[in-house]
Biotite code that builds the C-alpha atoms (Angstrom):
import biotite.structure as struc

atoms = struc.array([
    struc.Atom([0.000, 0.000, 0.000], chain_id="A", res_id=1, res_name="MET", atom_name="CA", element="C"),
    struc.Atom([1.147, 3.532, -0.674], chain_id="A", res_id=2, res_name="GLU", atom_name="CA", element="C"),
    struc.Atom([2.306, 5.753, 2.185], chain_id="A", res_id=3, res_name="ILE", atom_name="CA", element="C"),
    struc.Atom([-0.109, 8.501, 1.054], chain_id="A", res_id=4, res_name="LYS", atom_name="CA", element="C"),
    struc.Atom([-3.019, 6.112, 1.594], chain_id="A", res_id=5, res_name="VAL", atom_name="CA", element="C"),
    struc.Atom([-1.644, 5.003, 4.980], chain_id="A", res_id=6, res_name="ASP", atom_name="CA", element="C"),
    struc.Atom([-1.325, 8.599, 6.167], chain_id="A", res_id=7, res_name="ILE", atom_name="CA", element="C"),
    struc.Atom([-4.786, 9.474, 4.877], chain_id="A", res_id=8, res_name="GLY", atom_name="CA", element="C"),
    struc.Atom([-6.352, 6.540, 6.681], chain_id="A", res_id=9, res_name="ARG", atom_name="CA", element="C"),
    struc.Atom([-4.562, 7.476, 9.893], chain_id="A", res_id=10, res_name="ARG", atom_name="CA", element="C"),
    struc.Atom([-5.764, 11.071, 9.709], chain_id="A", res_id=11, res_name="ILE", atom_name="CA", element="C"),
    struc.Atom([-9.327, 9.981, 9.009], chain_id="A", res_id=12, res_name="LYS", atom_name="CA", element="C"),
    struc.Atom([-9.251, 7.476, 11.893], chain_id="A", res_id=13, res_name="PHE", atom_name="CA", element="C"),
    struc.Atom([-7.912, 10.051, 14.371], chain_id="A", res_id=14, res_name="LEU", atom_name="CA", element="C"),
    struc.Atom([-10.314, 12.728, 13.116], chain_id="A", res_id=15, res_name="ARG", atom_name="CA", element="C"),
    struc.Atom([-13.349, 10.470, 13.469], chain_id="A", res_id=16, res_name="GLU", atom_name="CA", element="C"),
    struc.Atom([-12.132, 9.238, 16.857], chain_id="A", res_id=17, res_name="GLN", atom_name="CA", element="C"),
    struc.Atom([-11.991, 12.844, 18.062], chain_id="A", res_id=18, res_name="SER", atom_name="CA", element="C"),
    struc.Atom([-15.484, 13.579, 16.688], chain_id="A", res_id=19, res_name="GLY", atom_name="CA", element="C"),
    struc.Atom([-14.258, 16.233, 14.257], chain_id="A", res_id=20, res_name="MET", atom_name="CA", element="C"),
    struc.Atom([-15.583, 16.896, 10.797], chain_id="A", res_id=21, res_name="SER", atom_name="CA", element="C"),
    struc.Atom([-13.211, 17.583, 7.921], chain_id="A", res_id=22, res_name="GLN", atom_name="CA", element="C"),
    struc.Atom([-14.258, 21.221, 8.190], chain_id="A", res_id=23, res_name="LYS", atom_name="CA", element="C"),
    struc.Atom([-13.420, 21.308, 11.921], chain_id="A", res_id=24, res_name="ASP", atom_name="CA", element="C"),
    struc.Atom([-10.014, 19.745, 11.318], chain_id="A", res_id=25, res_name="LEU", atom_name="CA", element="C"),
    struc.Atom([-9.257, 22.071, 8.418], chain_id="A", res_id=26, res_name="ALA", atom_name="CA", element="C"),
    struc.Atom([-10.105, 25.106, 10.540], chain_id="A", res_id=27, res_name="TYR", atom_name="CA", element="C"),
    struc.Atom([-8.025, 23.904, 13.502], chain_id="A", res_id=28, res_name="SER", atom_name="CA", element="C"),
    struc.Atom([-5.038, 23.052, 11.300], chain_id="A", res_id=29, res_name="ALA", atom_name="CA", element="C"),
    struc.Atom([-5.358, 26.229, 9.187], chain_id="A", res_id=30, res_name="ASP", atom_name="CA", element="C"),
    struc.Atom([-5.796, 24.184, 6.004], chain_id="A", res_id=31, res_name="LEU", atom_name="CA", element="C"),
    struc.Atom([-8.545, 23.970, 3.381], chain_id="A", res_id=32, res_name="ASP", atom_name="CA", element="C"),
    struc.Atom([-11.302, 21.378, 3.829], chain_id="A", res_id=33, res_name="ARG", atom_name="CA", element="C"),
    struc.Atom([-10.823, 20.092, 0.291], chain_id="A", res_id=34, res_name="SER", atom_name="CA", element="C"),
    struc.Atom([-7.119, 19.595, 1.073], chain_id="A", res_id=35, res_name="TYR", atom_name="CA", element="C"),
    struc.Atom([-8.033, 17.467, 4.119], chain_id="A", res_id=36, res_name="ILE", atom_name="CA", element="C"),
    struc.Atom([-10.409, 15.403, 1.966], chain_id="A", res_id=37, res_name="ALA", atom_name="CA", element="C"),
    struc.Atom([-7.782, 14.783, -0.707], chain_id="A", res_id=38, res_name="SER", atom_name="CA", element="C"),
    struc.Atom([-5.191, 13.804, 1.929], chain_id="A", res_id=39, res_name="VAL", atom_name="CA", element="C"),
    struc.Atom([-7.633, 11.389, 3.582], chain_id="A", res_id=40, res_name="GLU", atom_name="CA", element="C"),
    struc.Atom([-8.321, 9.844, 0.165], chain_id="A", res_id=41, res_name="ASN", atom_name="CA", element="C"),
    struc.Atom([-4.600, 9.333, -0.460], chain_id="A", res_id=42, res_name="GLY", atom_name="CA", element="C"),
    struc.Atom([-4.571, 11.746, -3.391], chain_id="A", res_id=43, res_name="CYS", atom_name="CA", element="C"),
    struc.Atom([-2.092, 14.258, -1.942], chain_id="A", res_id=44, res_name="ARG", atom_name="CA", element="C"),
    struc.Atom([1.602, 14.052, -1.220], chain_id="A", res_id=45, res_name="ASN", atom_name="CA", element="C"),
    struc.Atom([1.312, 15.768, 2.160], chain_id="A", res_id=46, res_name="ILE", atom_name="CA", element="C"),
    struc.Atom([4.303, 17.585, 3.628], chain_id="A", res_id=47, res_name="SER", atom_name="CA", element="C"),
    struc.Atom([5.667, 16.854, 7.085], chain_id="A", res_id=48, res_name="ILE", atom_name="CA", element="C"),
    struc.Atom([4.801, 20.456, 7.997], chain_id="A", res_id=49, res_name="VAL", atom_name="CA", element="C"),
    struc.Atom([1.123, 19.801, 7.249], chain_id="A", res_id=50, res_name="ASN", atom_name="CA", element="C"),
    struc.Atom([1.235, 16.442, 9.038], chain_id="A", res_id=51, res_name="ILE", atom_name="CA", element="C"),
    struc.Atom([2.482, 18.321, 12.093], chain_id="A", res_id=52, res_name="GLU", atom_name="CA", element="C"),
    struc.Atom([-0.340, 20.906, 11.774], chain_id="A", res_id=53, res_name="LYS", atom_name="CA", element="C"),
    struc.Atom([-2.922, 18.130, 11.535], chain_id="A", res_id=54, res_name="ILE", atom_name="CA", element="C"),
    struc.Atom([-1.417, 16.180, 14.450], chain_id="A", res_id=55, res_name="ALA", atom_name="CA", element="C"),
    struc.Atom([-1.515, 19.301, 16.623], chain_id="A", res_id=56, res_name="LYS", atom_name="CA", element="C"),
    struc.Atom([-5.119, 19.980, 15.616], chain_id="A", res_id=57, res_name="ALA", atom_name="CA", element="C"),
    struc.Atom([-5.958, 16.374, 16.538], chain_id="A", res_id=58, res_name="LEU", atom_name="CA", element="C"),
    struc.Atom([-4.031, 16.759, 19.819], chain_id="A", res_id=59, res_name="LYS", atom_name="CA", element="C"),
    struc.Atom([-1.625, 13.887, 19.125], chain_id="A", res_id=60, res_name="VAL", atom_name="CA", element="C"),
    struc.Atom([2.161, 13.906, 19.036], chain_id="A", res_id=61, res_name="SER", atom_name="CA", element="C"),
    struc.Atom([3.973, 13.006, 15.834], chain_id="A", res_id=62, res_name="LEU", atom_name="CA", element="C"),
    struc.Atom([5.227, 9.906, 17.640], chain_id="A", res_id=63, res_name="LYS", atom_name="CA", element="C"),
    struc.Atom([1.654, 8.831, 18.395], chain_id="A", res_id=64, res_name="ASP", atom_name="CA", element="C"),
    struc.Atom([0.539, 9.775, 14.899], chain_id="A", res_id=65, res_name="PHE", atom_name="CA", element="C"),
    struc.Atom([3.068, 7.412, 13.329], chain_id="A", res_id=66, res_name="PHE", atom_name="CA", element="C"),
    struc.Atom([2.748, 4.746, 16.039], chain_id="A", res_id=67, res_name="ASN", atom_name="CA", element="C"),
    struc.Atom([-0.018, 2.814, 14.299], chain_id="A", res_id=68, res_name="ALA", atom_name="CA", element="C"),
    struc.Atom([-0.410, -0.478, 12.479], chain_id="A", res_id=69, res_name="THR", atom_name="CA", element="C"),
    struc.Atom([-0.787, 1.389, 9.174], chain_id="A", res_id=70, res_name="GLU", atom_name="CA", element="C"),
    struc.Atom([2.925, 2.125, 9.386], chain_id="A", res_id=71, res_name="PHE", atom_name="CA", element="C"),
    struc.Atom([4.111, -1.378, 10.414], chain_id="A", res_id=72, res_name="ASP", atom_name="CA", element="C"),
    struc.Atom([5.868, -2.363, 7.196], chain_id="A", res_id=73, res_name="HIS", atom_name="CA", element="C"),
    struc.Atom([8.847, -4.619, 7.037], chain_id="A", res_id=74, res_name="SER", atom_name="CA", element="C"),
    struc.Atom([11.954, -3.226, 5.325], chain_id="A", res_id=75, res_name="PRO", atom_name="CA", element="C"),
    struc.Atom([11.745, -3.557, 1.564], chain_id="A", res_id=76, res_name="GLY", atom_name="CA", element="C"),
    struc.Atom([7.992, -4.183, 1.536], chain_id="A", res_id=77, res_name="SER", atom_name="CA", element="C"),
    struc.Atom([7.339, -1.206, -0.715], chain_id="A", res_id=78, res_name="ARG", atom_name="CA", element="C"),
])
């Protein structure tokens, strides 16, 4: 699976877990709602700066953001 899809799924999971809409997350992260939607769908190559903005808006550390089964890939599996 592509890393863009993994990151999008993680953002969507955390957003839904926190009870936020895409609009709420976009506002809190100072990003556009359509950008959030395209990231969640795996259509955007999101920057680490925007991942950090989203993590802060979701009130999770970057360590916790990336500490998920979506990112448990063995070396060379891509």
